[in-house]
C-alpha positions in Angstrom: 67.1 -82.8 14.3 67.1 -86.2 15.8 63.7 -88.0 15.9 63.1 -89.3 19.2 61.1 -92.5 19.2 57.6 -92.5 20.9 57.6 -94.5 24.1 53.6 -94.7 23.8 52.4 -98.2 23.0 50.5 -98.0 19.6 47.1 -99.2 21.0 47.4 -96.5 23.7 47.9 -93.5 21.1 44.7 -94.9 19.5 42.9 -94.5 22.6 43.9 -91.1 23.0 42.8 -90.0 19.6 39.3 -91.5 20.0 36.9 -88.8 21.2 35.1 -89.7 24.4 31.4 -90.4 24.4 29.3 -87.1 25.6 32.1 -84.6 24.7 31.9 -82.5 21.6 35.4 -82.3 19.6 37.2 -78.7 19.7 40.3 -77.5 18.1 42.2 -74.7 19.7 44.1 -72.6 17.2 47.1 -70.3 18.2 45.8 -67.3 16.2 43.0 -66.1 14.4 42.5 -66.7 10.8 41.3 -63.2 10.4 41.7 -60.1 12.5 38.6 -58.2 14.0 37.4 -55.2 12.5 36.2 -52.5 15.0 33.1 -51.1 14.4 32.4 -47.0 14.7 31.2 -45.8 18.0 27.7 -44.6 17.1 26.1 -43.7 20.4 28.7 -41.5 22.5 26.4 -40.9 25.4 23.3 -40.8 27.1 20.2 -39.7 24.9 19.2 -36.2 24.7 17.0 -34.7 27.3 13.2 -34.2 26.5 12.3 -30.7 25.3 10.7 -28.4 27.5 7.1 -26.9 27.1 7.0 -23.4 25.2 5.0 -22.0 28.0 8.3 -21.4 30.3 10.3 -19.4 27.5 7.9 -16.5 29.0 9.4 -16.9 32.6 12.9 -17.2 31.1 12.3 -14.1 29.2 11.2 -11.9 32.3 14.2 -13.3 34.2 16.6 -12.5 31.7 15.3 -8.9 31.2 15.5 -8.5 34.9 19.0 -9.5 35.0 19.5 -7.1 32.0 17.7 -4.3 34.1 20.3 -5.0 37.0 23.1 -4.8 35.1 22.1 -1.2 33.7 21.3 -0.3 37.0 24.6 -1.1 38.4 26.4 0.3 35.0 24.5 3.7 35.7 25.4 4.0 39.2 29.4 3.2 38.2 29.0 5.9 35.8 27.9 8.5 38.5 30.9 8.5 40.1 31.8 12.1 41.2 35.7 11.4 40.9 35.5 11.4 36.8 35.5 14.5 34.8 32.1 15.7 33.4 30.4 13.8 36.0 28.1 16.9 37.1 25.8 15.5 34.0 26.2 12.2 34.8 24.5 12.5 38.5 21.1 13.2 39.8 21.0 16.5 41.7 17.7 16.3 43.0 16.3 14.1 45.9 12.8 14.3 45.6 10.2 15.2 43.1 6.6 16.6 44.3 3.5 18.4 42.4 2.9 21.6 44.0 -0.4 23.9 42.9 0.2 27.7 41.7 -2.3 30.1 42.9 -4.1 30.2 39.8 -5.0 26.3 40.4 -2.6 24.9 37.9 0.0 21.9 38.8 3.9 22.2 38.4 6.4 19.7 39.2 9.3 20.4 41.2 12.5 18.8 41.7 13.3 19.6 45.5 12.7 23.4 45.0 13.4 23.8 41.1 10.3 23.6 38.8 10.2 21.4 35.7 10.3 24.1 32.9 9.2 24.3 29.4 12.2 23.8 27.0 11.0 26.3 24.5 9.8 29.2 26.7 11.9 28.5 29.8 8.8 29.1 32.1 7.7 26.6 34.7 5.6 23.9 32.9 1.9 24.2 34.1 -0.6 21.4 34.1 -4.1 22.4 34.1 -6.1 22.1 37.2 -8.2 19.5 35.5 -5.5 17.0 34.9 -4.0 16.1 38.0 -3.2 12.5 36.9 -1.2 14.0 34.2 0.9 16.1 36.6 1.2 12.8 39.0 2.7 10.8 35.8 5.2 13.6 34.8 6.5 13.5 38.7 6.8 9.9 38.5 8.7 10.4 35.2 11.3 12.4 36.6 11.5 10.4 39.7 12.6 7.4 37.7 15.2 9.2 36.1 19.0 8.7 37.5 21.0 11.5 35.8 20.7 15.0 34.1 21.7 13.3 30.8 18.6 11.2 30.7 16.4 14.4 31.0 17.8 15.5 27.9 16.5 12.7 25.8 12.7 13.1 24.6 12.2 9.5 24.6 12.8 8.9 28.3 10.5 12.1 29.6 7.6 11.4 26.7 4.9 13.0 29.1 7.0 15.9 29.7 7.7 16.4 25.9 3.9 16.3 24.9 2.9 18.5 27.9 5.5 21.3 26.7 3.9 20.9 23.1 0.5 21.6 24.2 1.8 24.4 26.6 3.3 26.0 23.5 0.2 25.5 21.6 -1.7 27.1 24.2 0.4 30.1 24.2 0.5 30.4 20.6 -3.4 30.1 20.3 -3.9 33.0 23.1 -1.3 35.0 21.0 -3.3 34.2 17.8 -6.7 35.0 19.3 -5.5 38.4 20.7 -4.0 39.5 17.4 -6.3 41.5 15.2 -5.0 39.6 12.1 -4.9 35.6 12.1 -2.3 33.8 10.2 -4.8 32.2 8.0 -6.5 35.6 6.8 -3.1 37.1 6.4 -2.1 35.2 3.1 0.3 32.5 2.2 3.2 34.6 3.4 2.0 34.4 7.1 3.9 32.4 9.6 2.4 29.3 9.9 1.2 28.2 13.6 1.8 24.7 15.4 -2.0 24.0 15.0 -1.4 24.3 11.2 1.4 22.0 11.2 -0.3 19.5 13.3 -3.5 19.3 10.9 -1.5 19.6 7.8 0.5 16.5 9.1 -2.4 14.3 10.2 -4.8 15.0 7.3 -3.0 12.8 4.8 -3.2 9.9 7.1 -7.1 10.0 6.0 -6.1 8.3 2.9 -3.7 5.6 4.1 -5.6 5.1 7.1 -4.7 1.7 8.8 -8.2 0.9 9.7 -9.6 1.5 6.3 -6.8 -0.5 4.4 -8.5 -4.1 3.9 -6.4 -7.1 2.6 -7.8 -8.6 -0.5 -10.1 -11.6 0.2 -8.6 -15.1 0.0 -8.8 -16.6 -3.6 -11.8 -18.9 -4.0 -9.7 -21.7 -6.0 -7.0 -21.7 -3.8 -5.6 -24.8 -1.7 -8.5 -25.2 1.0 -5.8 -26.5 3.5 -4.0 -23.3 3.3 -6.8 -21.1 3.9 -7.3 -19.7 7.4 -10.7 -18.7 8.7 -12.0 -16.2 9.3 -9.5 -14.3 6.8 -7.6 -11.3 7.4 -10.0 -9.1 5.6 -13.0 -10.3 7.5 -11.4 -9.5 10.6 -10.5 -6.1 9.5 -13.8 -5.3 8.4 -15.7 -6.9 11.5 -13.0 -4.2 13.6 -13.5 -1.3 11.4 -17.2 -1.4 11.0 -18.0 -0.4 14.8 -15.5 2.4 14.9 -16.8 3.9 11.5 -20.4 3.9 12.5 -19.5 5.6 15.7 -17.1 8.3 13.8 -19.9 8.9 11.0 -22.9 9.2 13.5 -21.4 10.8 16.7 -17.8 12.5 15.8 -18.6 13.5 12.2 -22.3 13.2 11.6 -23.1 12.6 7.7 -19.5 11.8 6.5 -18.8 8.8 4.3 -15.6 7.1 4.9 -14.5 4.6 2.1 -12.2 1.7 2.2 -8.6 3.1 1.3 -8.1 -0.1 -1.3 -10.6 -1.5 -3.4 -11.2 -5.6 -4.1 -8.6 -6.5 -6.5 -6.8 -3.1 -6.7 -3.4 -1.7 -5.5 -4.2 2.0 -5.8 -5.4 4.0 -3.0 -8.6 6.0 -3.3 -8.8 9.1 -1.5 -11.7 10.3 0.7 -14.2 13.0 -1.1 -13.2 16.6 -0.5 -16.1 17.1 1.5 -15.1 14.3 4.1 -11.9 16.1 4.3 -13.0 19.6 4.9 -15.2 18.4 7.5 -12.8 16.2 9.6 -10.4 19.4 9.3 -12.9 21.8 10.5 -13.1 19.2 13.6 -9.4 19.1 14.2 -9.4 23.0 14.1 -12.0 23.2 16.9 -10.2 20.8 19.3 -8.3 22.4 22.2 -4.6 22.4 22.4 -4.2 19.5 24.7 -6.7 17.1 22.7 -4.9 18.1 19.4 -1.6 17.2 20.8 -3.2 13.9 22.2 -4.4 13.2 18.7 -1.0 13.9 16.8 0.6 11.4 19.4 -2.1 8.8 18.6 -2.3 9.2 14.9 1.7 9.0 14.6 1.7 6.1 16.4 -1.1 3.9 15.2 -0.8 5.4 11.8 -4.6 6.0 11.9 -6.8 9.2 11.9 -9.8 7.3 12.4 -8.8 5.1 15.6 -6.9 8.5 17.1 -10.2 10.4 16.8 -12.4 7.8 18.0 -9.9 7.6 21.2 -9.7 11.3 21.8 -13.5 11.7 21.3 -13.9 8.8 24.1 -11.4 10.4 26.5 -11.2 14.0 25.5 -12.1 16.5 28.3 -14.4 18.6 26.0 -16.6 15.7 24.9 -17.4 14.7 28.4 -21.1 16.0 28.0 -21.3 14.0 24.7 -20.4 11.0 26.3 -22.5 11.3 29.2 -25.6 11.7 26.8 -24.5 8.5 24.7 -23.6 6.4 28.0 -25.3 3.0 27.7 -26.9 1.4 30.6 -24.8 -0.4 33.3 -27.0 -3.8 32.3 -25.8 -3.4 28.8 -22.3 -4.8 29.5 -20.8 -2.2 26.9 -16.8 -1.1 27.5 -15.6 2.1 26.8 -13.1 2.3 23.6 -9.8 2.6 25.5 -6.0 1.7 24.8 -6.2 -2.1 24.4 -9.2 -1.5 21.9 -7.2 1.0 19.9 -3.9 -0.9 19.8 -5.6 -4.1 18.6 -7.4 -1.9 15.8 -4.3 -0.5 14.4 -2.1 -4.0 14.8 -4.7 -6.4 13.5 -2.7 -7.4 10.9 0.8 -7.9 12.7 -1.3 -9.9 15.3 -3.0 -12.0 12.7 0.6 -12.8 10.8 2.1 -13.8 14.1 -0.5 -15.7 15.3 0.0 -18.0 12.4 3.7 -17.7 11.7 5.1 -16.7 15.4 6.6 -13.4 16.4 10.0 -12.3 16.8 11.3 -11.9 20.2 12.4 -8.4 21.3 10.8 -7.2 18.1 7.0 -7.7 17.9 6.5 -7.7 21.7 8.5 -4.6 22.2 6.6 -2.7 19.2 3.3 -4.0 20.8 4.2 -2.5 24.5 5.3 0.7 22.9 2.1 1.4 20.8 0.2 0.7 24.1 2.5 3.3 25.9 2.1 6.1 23.0 -2.0 5.5 23.3 -1.5 5.7 27.0 0.1 9.3 26.9 -2.6 10.4 24.4 -5.2 9.4 26.9 -3.4 11.0 29.6 -3.0 14.7 27.9 -6.5 14.4 26.4 -8.6 13.6 29.5 -9.4 15.8 32.7 -11.7 16.0 35.5 -14.8 18.1 34.6 
């Protein structure tokens, strides 16, 4: 390559290379000496939204269940299509449900013109004249059904089921009273009655009664930061004492009810034979409706003491006793009702869920179902004198 001589004078080139006053020298390069290293993206989007308060979860739960109920109702309407085979059991053949009075004063529930019958005796189910609230509740129970299939499920007609059982017991007690030899005096080979079966089922609950099973006291040398005050045992004793005092002074006078679990022991202690005999005699003297209500309450709450307290508070036969023991209006005392019975039977569950939280659709459902069972017991046992 030929070299072309520069035409710029030497003194001129030295002036070009001399930096100008006040200007910083800067070198320009055609490429970077080292390539750039891209950094990973650590923030892909905007920050998350703030959490909502826990109070709104109950409203969302109610809305979700309402939507589920609407979907179930639409599904039931679709299943009642008469064009499908076997749709006679999937539709409701009655239009109106009403309560009528028989010549002897009892109430009967009618589906249009058809009476609701006892599934065992096939006769119209009579409700005593002193229980109009029970007859109305049974009528509403049938008015909420949408098909005949639902009427075959006992859990959808609980009041009808318990009233039918009470009616069976009324008929059996009348037959036993009219016979010359009772099943009890006829010996071990005599047929057992419904009353005997109920008493035999409920009496063992006395030794494992929920009200009498108390948690052990918290250890004194434990971590004080993990101890919750008041303790579960303190709450159980505080809840049980008024109920036990009422039972041993009014319902079963002279009876001594001992805790089922002693401190530091895991073995159950049984009640004395005298206590069991007195309580068995008291259950034998209950009328059919009160005994069936007691059975429903004991099986629901796993407590014979709470069931007896509830039936004695609302039973039709104990109206005179309650009137004699009625507190003055100024005392502010409240009656032992469904809420008090449910709290006494579910005290441990409430204490644990209050500390650790509850499981949705489990603890809340069990809580409402327990109150529903106690409500049916009150409806069956109570009456207007």
